[in-house]
C-alpha positions, 0 to 999 in steps of 0.5 A: 680252172683245167674245164675253163681252158679245156673249154676255152681251148674247144671253143676257139678249136670250133670258132677257127674250124668254122671261119677256116670252112666259110672262106675256103674254096676248092681251087678245083681246075676243070680245063676250060671251064674253072679254076675254083671258083673263077669263070672264063664269065666271071665279072669284077662283083663275082670276084668280091663276092667271093674273095670280098672288097679289099681283096679285089684291086682294079689294075693294069695285067701285064700280059708280055712284050710290055702290053699291058690290058685293063683288069682285076686281081687279087693281092 
């Protein structure tokens, strides 16, 4: 029985580590170049590929002074 619980714990840890590695971005800021996987030329399709369809929405982005611009945001 002890072996079984140890095995289940090991499998759970490996699965969690794999999931975390697969969904991690570096988020390094390179001024004028990128912030993690996002660059000035990133398209909506690039964002969806990096973060998944459910995490990217098209919406008006508030740019200040009650002015908005069309854009793509993360939920």
